[in-house]
N, C-alpha and C positions, 0 to 999 in steps of 0.2 A: 252138520257137518259130513262132506264126502270121504268115503274111506280113500285112504292115500293107496296108488297104484303103487306094485312090487315088481321088482325084474326078477328073472329065474333065476338070480344069486343071493335072492332074499334070504334062504336058509343058510348060505355058504356064510354070509355075512353074520347074521345071527350065531353061527359056530365060533367066529372069530372073535366074536364080543364086540365086535364094530360100535362105533355109538351112533344111530339113526336117527335119523331127521326128515322133516318135511322139506324135499327139494323140487318147489312145482309141483307139486301135487303130487308126488313119487319120495316112496319111504324108503333114503338112501343113506348110505354109509358117508357121515361125514369124518370119521377118523377109527382107527384101531385101535389097540392098546396101547401100541409102540409110539401113538401123539403123532400130531402135524409136521412138526419139525423133522422130525424121524423120517417121515414117510415123506417129506418135500426132499431132504438129502439124500434119500436111499434113490431118487429120482435123475437128480442133479449128477451121482458119482456112480450109480450103480443102476440098478432096474426097479422101475416099481409096475405094479398091474392093475389099473383099473377098470372097475364097473362102470361102463356107460350106455351100459343099455337101454336106458331111459330114453334115448335119441330116437328122433323122429325118421322114418327112411319110406320115401314116395318113390316107386318104378315110374317112368315115365317111356312110353314104348310106341312106336308105329309111324310111318312117315313123314309128319307131321312135327315129331319130337323135338328137331334141332330147333324149326321155327318156332316154336310154342316158348321153349326155354329160351331161347335168344332174345323174343320178345317179351321179355318179363324181366329177365336180371340186367343189370348197367354194364356189366362185362359182355365182352367180346369173347363168343363161345369158340369163336375159330380157332382161337388163340389153344386151344387144346385139342391135343390127337386123342383119339381111341387109347385106354389104360392110361389116362390122365386125368388127374380131378383140378376143380378149381374153387377159390372160396369169392364168392359173391354176396348179395344181397335179395330181398325181395322188398321193392319199395311201393309206398303207394302213390297216387299221384299227386301229392307233395313233396313228394322227393325224400320222404323220411321213410323209418325203417317199420317194417311188419315182420322182417326176421332178417339173421345173417343166416348163410349157408354153405353147405360144401356141394359141388357138384363133381359127380363122376359121370366119365364118359365113356360106354362100354364100345358105341358107334353112334353113328349118323341119325339110326331108329333107336335106340336104348340110350337112357341115361338113368342116375340114381342120386337122387334128391337127400340132403340129409339135415334136417331143421333141428331147431331146439324143443325139450323134451317139453316144457311148459305151452309151447305153442304149435303141436301137432296139431291138434284138430282146426285151430284157428288157421294155418297154413292152409291145412287140405283143403277146409271149405274157400279159403281164398284161391289158390289156385283151379278148383273146380271151376269157381265163377268165370275164370279168364279162358277156360277153354273154348274155342269159338269151331272147333272143326271135327268130324268123328275119325279124322286121321291120327289122333292121340290116344293114347289108352294111360290115364293114370289111377294109379294103385296105391293105397297105404299098406306098404308091408311091414309097419313097427312094429305090430304084437307078432308076429315071426318070428323078427330078424333081432337076434343080439349081437352087442359090440362090446370087445375088449381092447384097452388102450395097451399095451406095453411099451413104455418109455425108460430113455436113460441111455447113456453112453453106450454101455455095455450091451445093448438089445441085440445087435446085429451078431457079437459072441455068443449070446446064450439061444438064438433063434436059428442061426444058419446051421448047426449038426439036424436039426429037425425039419427044414425046409428044404424041398427039391429044385432049388433054385438060388443062384449067388443073388443075395442080399445086398450086397455092394454094388450090383449094377443096376438096382432099382433106384433111379432119382428122386429127391424129393416130391411129393404130390404126384407122383405117380402110383399106380395098382396094379395087381394081377390077381386072377383067380388061379386058387391053387389050394394044395392039401395040410392039412398040419392034424394031426393023431387020427386020419382017417375019416375027416369029417371036411367035407367040400367049404371054403372058406375065402372072402374076398380080403386080400392084404393089400393095405394100404398105407405107405410111408410118408403118413399124416398126424398131426398130434396137437394137444393143445397145453403144452408144457414148456416151449422154449428147447426141450432137447431133441435126439435123433429117436426114432422109433417108429412105430407101427400099430395101426388100428386093426383090428382083426372083425371083419362081419361075418357072423357065422348064425347057422338056423338057434333058435331061443330054445331048442329043444336039446340043443347040444352045447349049450353054455356052460352048466357046472360042468361036463367032463373037461373041457377044455381050460377051463380058469384050473382045476388041479392039475391039470395035465402041464401049464405052464408055470405053476408055482412050484411043481415038483422038480424044475431044468436045474433048478441051480437053488442054493442057500440065499445067494443074493435078488433072488426076485423077491421082492415085499409087496402085500396088497398096499396100496393107499388108496385114500378117501378124497372127497370131492373140496372137502377143507384145503388138503395140500394142491390139491388141482388148481385151488385158485389161489393160492399165494404162487405156484408157480405161472401160471399165465399173466398176472398181474405183472409179474418180474421181466416177462417176456412182452409187457403191455400188449397182450390181446385182449380185445375186446370182449366184452359179455353183456349179453341180451340182456333188459331192463336196469343196467349199469351203465356203461361206456352208452352204449345206442337204444334207441327204440321209436314209439311215433311221434316223439317231438324232435329228436336229431335225424341231421343229413350226412351224407357222408362226407362233405368237405369240412366240417367243423369236428368232426369224430376223425379227422386224420384218416379216411380210408379213400381220398380221391382215385387213388390206385387202382380200385376196383373198377372207374366207370370207365367208359369207351365214350367219350363226346360225341365221337365223328360216328359212330352207330346213326342210320336213318331215324332208328326209333325205339324207343322200350320205355316202360312201364315209368312214370315219374320225370321222363325227360326235360319237358318243357318247364316244370317247376325248379328241376336244377339249371335249365339254361339262366332261368329269371336269378335264382341263387347266386349262381358265378359273376352274373354282372355286377354283383355289390360286395362291396366290402365284408368280410365274416362278421358277425358281432360276438363270436365269441369262439373260443377253441381249446379242444380237450388237450391237457400239458399233462409233464409228471412234475412232482416236486420230491421232495425229503425234509423232515423237519430238523433243526439245527441243533436241541437236547433230544438227547435219549430217551429221556421220562418222557416224552410228548408222541404217545400212541396215535395216530389217526385212524378216523374210523370213518365207514360210509356213510354218508348223506349229512357231512358237517361242511357247515358255513367257511368260505373263505372270507376275508376280508384285505381291503386295502386300509388308507390311511382314510378314504374318502366313506368308507362303511363295508357294507358286505357287497360282496364283488362276483361270486362266484360257488360252486356247491362241489365237495368229494364224491364222487361217482365209486372209487375202489380204494382200498387205503388197508394199510397193518404194517407190521415186523417181515421184515425181507429174512430170510432165514440165509438166503446166500450170502447178500450183500452186508447183514447186519445193521441197516438202515435201517427207519421208518420211513417207507414210501408210501405213494399213492397217486393217483390220476384224479382230473378234477378237469371244471369248466369254467374258466375264466375268461375276460374281455380280452380280442384281439390285443389291444393295446398296452395288454398286464401279461402279456402270453411270454417274452422273451427269456430264454436260458440265462439264469442269473438272478432273474428278478426274484425280490424279496416282499414276500406277504406276509399272511397271518391267519390261523386255524382255531376255530373257538372249540376249545377241548375243555368243556363242562362248563362254560362261562368265564374261561380262562384263555387269555390269547398267548397263543404259541407261535414263534417265527418259523416260517417256511421257504425256502430255496426251489423253486423253478429248476430243473435239472434234465439234463438229454436223455432221451428214453431209444430204445427200450434200457429199461435197468439193468437186464442182463441179457448177455449174449452169448451163446455157447462155440468153443473153437471149432470151427468146419475144416477137416482134414483137405 
């Protein structure tokens, strides 16, 4: 058995008595003694602090950097300016997902790609195989890069006194290089919780100091583990690789058509997507809730219509914010209308579910 990888904050998690689990080959905190619900609600009402240093980061530099990335991703790279980020995907020739990722544009000649932890090696090898020009330098900087996420409606209030910039002037999905506690960081107004907040990229050697510094800014800054991160992103209907998206799903059925620019002359997977788009979808990712409080859905459960099994649950569980049992699932297009009633198999018992509008939770924006 391969030894689990650890982030620079492993010892801090141990000192906080976090419950550590195997997550994509990393030994990560699933929760702290306060519990997943308390951590979830701390992010929805105050500030939560996450260790996401297991994520992967690749630098792409050189005169051919823009053309290289634009020729791979289905999104239109021209739509983001310097110091702006974009959510996109790496697709294969079948038009299905190798991974989803964030693209940070420093300049025409310099980008940062952020990929999922479990896919770092796979993604880097694939990207390397796509290099056709000596004008592009691709570097895996994952091991030397730490990443903290500070999320919640009071994040700006907490961070403003210690950042030499007006945080209210940083738009969503924009970033800037700055300093925090004397450390050079990249401060990005992005996140995976459905709340306002920032992600902080820093040298891995500075992770412990920055975690401690941020934790001490206010008593309302609470550590939050991957359990709360999962319930938060589910409420916000954010996809997770290996659940909602993988190499068997395409962006259309996953509800991610908006990341694709079919007017681009060419990108990886375009020919397959043209063919897929020319036909009715066979399935669609939908949101649902159970109709009985006692019925708690879980990942992987089978969904039934009166004719038999018709779909599967990709992510599900109790929602701490809405107090309902919610989930995402793939079902046939003909059964995907909001308000439709289906059933879910819970340990051999059929429980009624209703398809509902997503996201399940959306924050109020000022």
